[in-house]
C-alpha positions in Angstrom: 202.3 160.3 -42.6 204.7 157.4 -42.7 208.3 158.7 -42.5 210.5 155.6 -42.1 210.3 151.9 -41.7 213.3 150.1 -40.2 214.5 147.0 -38.5 216.3 147.6 -35.2 218.4 144.9 -33.5 218.8 145.2 -29.8 220.9 143.2 -27.3 219.4 142.7 -23.8 221.2 141.8 -20.6 219.4 140.9 -17.4 220.6 142.8 -14.4 219.4 139.9 -12.2 221.0 136.8 -13.7 223.2 138.2 -16.5 221.3 136.3 -19.3 221.8 138.0 -22.6 219.6 137.7 -25.7 218.8 139.8 -28.8 215.8 140.5 -31.0 215.0 142.3 -34.2 212.1 144.8 -34.0 210.2 146.3 -36.9 209.7 150.0 -36.2 207.6 152.6 -38.1 208.1 156.3 -37.6 204.9 158.1 -38.2 204.3 161.9 -38.2 201.0 163.0 -36.8 199.1 166.1 -37.9 200.9 168.2 -35.3 204.4 167.7 -36.5 205.3 165.1 -33.8 206.9 161.8 -34.8 205.8 158.6 -33.1 207.5 155.2 -33.0 205.5 152.0 -33.5 207.2 148.7 -32.7 206.3 145.2 -33.5 208.0 141.8 -32.9 207.1 138.9 -35.0 204.3 140.8 -36.5 202.7 141.7 -33.2 202.5 145.3 -31.9 204.6 145.7 -28.8 205.8 148.6 -26.6 209.2 150.1 -27.3 212.0 147.8 -26.2 213.6 150.8 -24.6 210.6 151.6 -22.4 211.2 150.9 -18.7 209.5 147.8 -17.4 208.3 146.5 -20.7 210.6 143.5 -21.0 211.3 140.6 -18.6 214.2 138.2 -18.6 213.2 134.9 -20.3 215.4 133.1 -17.8 214.6 134.5 -14.4 211.7 137.0 -15.0 213.5 140.0 -13.7 212.4 143.3 -15.3 215.6 145.3 -14.8 217.0 144.9 -18.3 219.9 146.7 -19.8 219.7 147.3 -23.6 221.9 148.3 -26.4 220.9 149.1 -30.0 223.3 147.0 -32.1 222.2 147.8 -35.7 219.5 149.5 -37.8 218.4 148.6 -41.4 216.1 151.0 -43.0 213.5 149.8 -45.5 213.2 152.1 -48.5 209.7 153.4 -48.9 208.2 153.0 -52.4 206.6 156.4 -52.1 208.9 159.0 -50.7 207.6 161.6 -48.3 207.0 164.0 -51.3 204.6 161.6 -52.9 206.5 161.0 -56.1 207.3 157.4 -56.9 210.6 156.6 -58.7 209.6 155.4 -62.2 212.9 153.6 -62.6 212.6 151.6 -59.5 212.2 147.9 -60.2 208.8 146.4 -59.5 206.6 143.4 -60.1 202.9 142.9 -60.0 201.7 140.8 -57.1 199.6 138.1 -58.6 197.3 135.7 -56.7 199.7 132.8 -56.8 202.6 134.8 -55.3 200.2 136.4 -52.7 199.1 132.9 -51.6 202.7 131.7 -51.4 203.5 134.7 -49.2 200.6 134.0 -47.0 201.7 130.4 -46.4 205.4 131.1 -45.8 206.6 130.7 -42.2 207.0 133.8 -40.1 210.7 135.1 -40.0 211.3 135.4 -36.3 212.7 138.6 -34.9 214.0 136.7 -31.8 217.6 135.5 -31.7 219.6 133.7 -29.1 223.2 134.7 -28.5 226.5 133.3 -27.2 226.2 129.7 -28.1 222.6 128.9 -27.3 220.7 127.1 -30.0 217.1 126.2 -30.6 216.0 124.7 -34.0 214.7 127.4 -36.3 216.0 130.3 -34.3 219.3 131.9 -35.5 222.3 132.4 -33.3 224.3 135.6 -33.3 228.0 135.1 -32.3 229.7 138.3 -31.1 
């Protein structure tokens, strides 16, 4: 059962060269039939291992895999159907028609990757902290 959907922003720092970057991951918390909750991560719509799992990331600058991470922020996405299965009849909604669905399919992907500390690449947002 889907328990929570959220966006988690992480800051990463390479222990090898000191390069720093951040990324926004989509995460789903799903409870299995045994009462355990599992996390499923994706980045830019692609399933990926947890960014906190050892050895799953490498530095985009030097390739080192010893990466320090820090969870900077979390934004939960409210579920339409809460865990009890009752939808809120007062919640605003709009029917998804074919035209809107097609426009959504053609829209560019909102990147979860961000550069930090003054770096810039067209189309990729920069976070100043």
